[in-house]
N, C-alpha and C positions, 0 to 999 in steps of 0.2 A: 734346613732342619725340619720344616713342615713336611717336605717330601719324604724324609726318613720316617716321620710319624705315620704318614699316610701309607707308606709301603709296609711298615710294621703292622698297622691295623689291618691291611689287606691280607697279610700273611697270617695274622691271628685268626681272622674270619675264615680263611681257607682251612686252617687247622681245626677250628671249631666245627666246620661243615664236615670234615673227614671224621671227627669224633662222633658227630650226630649220626652219620651213616653207620659207623661201627655199633653205636648204641642201638640203632634201629634193627640191625641184624641180630644183635643179642636179644632184643625184645622178641623178635620173630622166633628165634630158637627156643626161648623160654616158653612162649605161647604154645609151640609145637610139643615141647616136653610136657607141659601141663595137660594138653589135650590127650596125649598118649597115656600119661599116668592116670588121668581121669577115667579113661576107658578101662584100665586095669583094675582100678579100685571101685568102679561103678557097681552099685547094688540096687537093682530095681525095687527091692522092698524097703530101701532106706535112701531117699533122694539126697540126704545130707551126708552120705557115706564119703569118707575121704581118709587121708592119712597125713601124718606129719610131713612127709616128703612133698606131697602135693601142696600142702599149705605153705611150705618153705619156697616152693617154686613160684606160687602166686605172689608171695611177698617180694621175692627177687624181681619178678616181672613189674610189680608196682614201683619198686625202687628204680629200676631201669627206665620206666616211663617218666618218672619224676626227673631223673638225671637228663633224659633226652629233652624234655621241655625246657629245663634250665640252660642246657647247652645251646639249644635253638634260640632261646631268648638272648643269650649272650652274643650270638653270632649276628643278631640284627643291629 
């Protein structure tokens, strides 16, 4: 029985590691989108220029970062 638990824990950790990898890739893609969108809406006369889409991308990136940290913590 203990061996089954250990095997299940190892399997769960492996799945969590795979999820962490996927989340990290999503984070990288969101960061690239934010950078690209930031260049489009950049206004040298208004350093705070932005738009709702850029704000939403930043919020999504923060959410993915939070999810990534939680999954990594669960995998330990």
